N, C-alpha and C positions, 0 to 999 in steps of 0.2 A: 209818848216817847217812841221814836221810829228809828230802826236800824235798816239802812238800805245801802245798795252799791253806790260807790262814788261816781259822780257825774262831773266831768271837768268843767263844762260850761257854767254850771250852776254852783259848784262847790269849791273850785280851786282857790279863788281869792279868800273865801271864808276859812278854808283850812289854813292858809298862810296867816290870817289874822288870829286864828285860834292858837297856832304855834307861838306867835309872838306874845300873846296874852299869857300862855302857860309858862313860858320860860323867863318872863321879865323879872320876877321876884328873885330868882336864884342867881342870875347872871353867870350861868355856866355854859349854855349853848348860845349860838349867835342869834341876834335879831336880824331878820331878813326882809328886804323889800321884795315885792312879789316877783320881779324878774329873776332875782337870785334864787329865791325859793323854788320857783318854777323850774329853773335849770337844774337845780340840785335834786329835785324829787320827780316831778311829773314829766320832765323832758329827759330823764335818765332813760337810756335805751332799753334797760331791763324792766322798766315800770310797765305794769299791766293793770289798767283800770278795773278789770274784772276781779282783781285781787285786792281791791281797796274798798273800804266801807266807812260810812259816816253815821254818826248818831245825831238825831235832830229832836229838839223840843219845840214843837210848832215849826216856825221858820228858822229858828236859831240852831246853827250847827255847833254842837257842844262836845263832839268826840270824833276822832279819826284814827284809823289804823290801816296798815297795808302789809302785804307779804310780797316777796320777790322770788322769782325763779330766773336764774341766769339764762339768757338766750341760748348759749351753747350747751346748756344742760337739759333743755326741755324735751329733747328727743331721746335722751339716754334712759336706760332702764335703771330703776332704783335710785333716781336722783333725789337731791334734797332741796328744800326751800330755805329762805332766810326771812327772819322776822326781827325787826327792832324798832318799828315805828308804831307807837300807840300813845296818844295824848288826849286828855279829857279835861274840860273846864273844871276847876277845883270845886265849884259849887255843886257839881253833879257826881262827884266821886263817891265810892262806897255804896253805890246803888245798883251794882250788877251790870253797868253799861260796858265796862271793860271786858267782862266775861262774855257778854253777847257779841261784842266786836270780835274777840278772839275766836269764838265758836264759828263765826262766819268765815274767817280767814282759814281756820283749821279745815273746814269743809272744802274750801277752795283748793287748799294744798292737796287734799286727798283726791279731789276730782282731777287734778293735774298730774296725778301719779307719783307724788312725792312719798317717800318712805319715812322721812324725818324732816324736822325743821330745826335750824340752828340760828343762833345769834352770836356772830363773831366777825372779825375784820374782813372776811371774804364776801360779806354782804355788799351788794352793789351801792348801797348808800351808807356812808359812815359820817355822822354829823361832826363837824369841827367843834372844839370846845376850848374854854378858857381855863388856864391854871388858876385854881382858887387862891385868893389873896395876892394876886399880881395885877399889874396895870395892863390887863388883857393880853398877857403872854399866852400863846395859844399852842394847840396841837391840831394838825389838819384832819384828824379822823378819830372817831370813837371806836376802839377795837372790839368792844363787847358790851356787856351790861354792867353798869356801876353796882358794885357790891353794897348791900345793905341800904339800897334805896327802895322807894315804893314800887318802882318798876321791877326790881329784882325780886321782891317778895310776891308781887303779883304773878310773875312768871313761874315761881315755885308753886304757887297755888294752882296754876293752870296745868301743871304736870311737867314742866321743864325741870331738868336737873343739870348740875354743874359738872362740866367736863374738864375744866382747867381754869387757871387764873393767869391774868396778864396784869403786870404792874406798869404804871406810867412814871417815868423818871424826868426830873427837871433840875436845871441849874442856871441861875443868872451868871453869865460868863465873866462879869466883873469880879466874881468871887473865885474864878478858876485860876489855879496855879498848878503846873505839872508836878506831881509828887516826886520827891527826891529819889525814892526807890525805883521809879520808872526811868528817871534820867540815868541812874547807875546801871540798870539792866540794859538800856539802849546802848550805853557806852561799851558795856561788856560784849553785846552782840555785834557791835560795829567792828570789833577786833577780829571777829570771825567772818566778816564780810556780809553780815545781816544788818541792813540799814532801813530806815524809814525815810522815804523821799517822795517829793511830788513827781508823778509819772512824767517821763521825758522820752518820747519815742526814739530819740537819737541815741539814747544810752541804755534803755531798758528793753527787754525782749521777753518772749514766753507768754504773751497775753492770751493767745488762743489756747495754748496748752493749759494755762490756769483756768480758763473758762470751761474747758472740757472736763477738768478734774472736779470743779465745783458742781458741774452738771451730774457727774457720776455719783456724787454724794447727795444728790437731791436738791441742790441749790440752783435750780434753773433760773430763778429770778435774778440772782446775782450775776450770772453769766450774761443774761439778756440785757441787764442794766449797763454792764461794761461795754458790750457791743453797741448798744444804742447810743451811749454817750460818745463813743469814738466816731460814730457816723455823723454826729452833729457837725454843722458847718464850722462851729467854734466849740469844741468840746469843753465841758467844765473841767477844771483841774481836779485831780484826785491823788490821794496818797497811795503808795504801794509799799509793801515789805519786799525788799530786794535782796536776793541771795547772789552777790557778785553780779548784779545787773538783771538777774532773772526774776520775774514777778512771781512772788509766792504768797501775796496777800494784798488786800486793798480795802479802801474805806467807802467807796462810792463817790459820786460827784459831789464837790464842795461848792456851796454858794449860800448867800444870805437871802432868805425869803422876804417878801414885802413886809411882813410883820416884825422882822428883826430876828426871826428864828434861824439858827444855823441848821442847814439841811443835813439829814443823816439817813442814808439808805440801809446801812448796816456795815458790819465788819466781817471779813471772811479771810481765813488763813489756810494755806495748803495743809492738808492732813499730815503730810510728811514732816512738817516743821512745827506743828502745834506743841504747846507746852513750854515754849522757850521765851515767852514774854512778848512775842511779836504782836499778838492781838491787843494787849494792853498798850504797847507802844503806839500802834496805829490809832487807837481810840484817843489816847491822851494827846497825841500830836494833832489829831483832827480838832479836838477842843481848842488847843492852842492856836491853830491856824484860823479857826472860825472866829475866835476872839480878836485876833490881830487883823482880820479882814472885815470887821464891821458887824459881826453877829452879836446880839446882845443877850441871847439865851439859847438853850437847846432843850428840846423835849423829845422823847421817844418812849416806846414800850417794849417789854420783853416778857417771856413766859416765866412763871414761877420756878420752873425746873431748869432754866437756862443758866449755866454757870457763868455766862458773861455778865450777869447782874453784879457779880462781885468786882468785876473791873469797873463798872459804873459807880458802884458805891464807894470804891476805893479812890475814885477820881473826884468825889465830893458831891455826886448827884444824890437827890432825895426822891423817895417814892411819894408821889403826891395824889395818886388815885389808883385803886385796884378795881379790876374788871373781871367778871365771870363769863367764861365761854359756856353757853347754855344750849341744851339740846332737848327736843321733844320727839319721841318716837311715835309715829302715826300708826295706830292699830288698824287692822283690816276691818 
């Protein structure tokens, strides 16, 4: 048995074949042709072959794992690394191979100056997955480590600990109907001039002010997504919460992905008007819009402590998978 550094020329195709072999029985992750797998992993701009390792039994590649350090983090002090790729041929498991692969990666992280390693959605590679029990309804990224899987218990054994939980929500939109309570609250808000509408630049204003407010609360991603969408040659439609025409909330761009999934970036409401049902109205109207415009299902995830989860559950969504955000502190 040999553990050595990954070599693209000799190992890349074999790693792809091993991935497809490992995932084929469960039908949870995607099966990839080499060009897709190559683009997803090895051609990722953050991939560093010196942080990837293979396990060999003679000439047979039977294990692979790799770590990531984002390019923009590599020169920072006290930066962290990301770890979420380890797969071993089932015939070779429980023989210490995974531990040996992890020890090589751990050594690499330390040599690169990392103070900790995490597994969560900010990793450069998040593998898409299928919702169990569906006809390949999907979610485009794995946000962390699936709880109570062999990978989860392996990482606990390697010294990782759980920092938080992320739950994945799912609903086939044929089952969606806007709750009557939401309709009633929207009608009540409309009497006050608070409405949910598709953004129209000829009648709505305050976009940049809203962006700046969201940035001030730490939601820079929402603000950037709004600005980016509006700079497109043909911006995607999006819903806003309007206070007499002034933008005080939004849903993100709305469109149907190739798989039939209704796209969701998130819901954001101005802190000055939160608690009045606008967030719930935005989300439920988004579901209705997606259903009416050809989306067959929606998937997304949110943290265990996020109160928005009650909006999602109230709209009929179910939790279909739970993930653990995990961290390993690297000792000196």
